[in-house]
N, C-alpha and C positions, 0 to 999 in steps of 0.2 A: 771102100773109097777107091776112086779111079787113080791108078798109079801114074797117069800122065798129068803133070801139073801144068796148068795153062796160065794161071795168074796168081800173084802174091802181093800182099800189102803189109806195110808196117804202119800201125795206126797209133796216134797219141790222142787220148780222150780226156778232156777236163770237165769239171763240173761236180755234181754230186754223184760220184761213181765209186767211192770206197765206203765199205761198211753199210751198204744198202742193197747187196745182192746182185750188183751189176755183173760181176765175174760169172756167177752161176747162170745169169740170164744169157750171156754170150756163149757159155759152154753148151747150154741147151740148144741154142740156135745152130751152132756149128755141128753138133751131133745130129740134129734134125736134117741139115743140108748135106751131111757127109763131107765136111771140110776138116782140114787139119791146121794146127797152129798152137798158140798158147796165149795166155793173158796173165799179167802180173801187176801188182800194185807198185807205185813209185813213191819215193819219199815226199815229193811235192804235192801229193794228193791226187795225181793223175793216174791213169792206167795205160800200160803199153800192150798193144795187141798185134800179134803176127797171125795173118790168115792166108791160106793158100787153097787153091782148088780150081774147079771149072769156072770159066769166066762168068756165066750167068748166075751161078750159085753164089760166087763171091760178091757180085753186085747186090744180090738180094740180102746177103749178110750185112753189107755196109748200110743199106737203107734201114734195116731193122735195128742195127746197133746204134743209130742216131736217135731212135725214139724208144727208149726203154720205158717200162711201166713204173709208176710211182712205187716207192719214194725216190728212185734214181732219176737224175736229170742231167742231160748233156748240154754243156755250154760251148765247148770247143771240140772240134773233131777234125783231125788232120790225118789224111791217109796218103802215104807215099809208096810208090811202086817199089817192090823189093825182089831179090833173087829167090826163087823157090828153093826149098830145102827138102829134097826127097827123103832124107832120113827121118823127118817128122811125119808119122803116119796117122796121128790122132790129135785132137784138140784137147789141151790140158790147162789146168790152172797151176801156175808156178807159185806155190805157197811161200810165205815168208817164215819168220820164226814162230815158235809156239805162242809167244806173247802177242805178236802181231795178228796172228790168225784168231786168237781168242778175242782180241779187241775188235777184229773184223766181224766175227759172229755176234758179239755183244752189241757192237755199233749198228749192225743190220737190224737186230731186234729193237734197239732203242729208236732208230729212225722210223721203223714201221709203227712202233708204239706212239711215237710223236705225231705221226700222220693220223693215226687213229684218234689220238687225243684231240687234234685240231678238228677232225671230222665230228667227234663227239661234241665238242664245244659248239660247232655249227648246229648240230641237232638240238643241243640244249637251248641255244638262243632261239631256234625255231620253235621249240617246245614252249619257251617262255612267251613268245609272241602268241602262240595258240592259247596258252593259259590266260594271257591278258585278254585276248579276243573272247575267250569263253566267259571270263568275268564280266565283260561288257554285255555279252548275250544274257548272262544270268541276271544282271541288273535290269536289262531290258525286259526279261521275262517276268521279273518281280513287278515291274511297272504294269505290264500287261495283265499279270495276275490280279493286281489290285484293281485295275480297270475292269477286269472281268467280274470281280466281286461287286463293284459298283453297278455294273450292268445287271448282274444277277439280282441284287437288291431292288433295282428299278423294275426289273421284270416281275418280281414278286409283288411289288406295289400295283403294277398294271394288272397282274393276274387277280389280285384281290378286288381291284376296281372293276374288272370285267365281271367277276362273280356278283358284285353288287348290281351292276347293270343287268346281268342275266336274271337275277332275282326280281329286279324292278320290271324287267320285260315280261317275266312270267306273270307278275301281278297285273300288268297292263293287258296282257293277253287274256287272262281270266276275266278281267273286268269287261274287256271288249266282247268276249264270248257271251257273258251275261247280258250285256247291252244288245248284242245282236239277237239273242233269244227273246228279250223283251220286245224288241222292235218287230220281230217276226210275229209275235203274238198280237201286238197292237195293229199291225197291218191286217192280220186276219180279222180282227174285230171290226176295223174300219171298213174292210171289204164287205163283211157281213151286214153291217149297219148301212153301208152305202147301197147295198142291194135292196134292203128294206125301204130306205128312203127313196130310192129311185122308183121302186114300185108304187109307193104312195104318191110321189110327184106325178108319175104317169097317170095314176088314177085320178088325181086332182085335175090334171090338164084335160083328160077325157071328159071329166064332169063339167069343167068350164066350157069346153067346146059344145058339149051336148046341152047344157043348161045355160047357155049364154044369155038367153032371154028371160031367165028367171029374175027373181027380185034381188034387190041390193043386199038383203039380209043373207041370202044364200051365198052371194059372192063374198060378203064379209066373213061368213062362217068358213068358207074355203080358204080365205087368206089367213085366218087364225090357225087352221090346221097346218097350213104351210109354215107359219111362224113357229108353231110348236115343233114341227119336224126339224126345222133348222136349229132350234134351241137344243133339241135332243141330240142332234149330230154334234153340236159344239160341246155339250157335256161329255159325250162319249170320247171325244178326242182328248 
């Protein structure tokens, strides 16, 4: 520590500053900054702090002393300038009686446990909310699962119906193939007969042209041949 003392303060701190580790917190800060002084508990629940050292370092100590970590909490902070004491070389904790220090240590653990319990209760409430939300999701999933089962059953019905349509289509396709085969055969027969009939008609027409001056009997005979040819065509169809 620098032997030249530039600034000193006597501080009175009120709030949740006893049995919560506040003294140890200020001790660590003072040692970190290289300051000297002391801290002690008072009967009224406050703490008294004497701090001295370089100006900038003391101001830094004051700022951090006002904002301790949980579970400590500062409600009042009064810092008054004081005369430096060159005989104080280090920062120390002025302990009370054994009973008081025992209570201090036990109280610090109790305060920390109390905060943890509150934190745990918060987590527990959050867990309960999540559990409730999970139950809602589970119920919703059950509804969707039942709906899925209904869709699955409906799909099975459609699948069976599709199979029936597919079988029916196969029957129709087979029947159509047979019909197409018969139609092709009939067309072939018609074309063959049409060729024969066309040849006969042409022969008849040539005969009529060539023998137009022949007797009526020959003409009647030609018409009968034509009638028979048409009848034959009708029967083949």
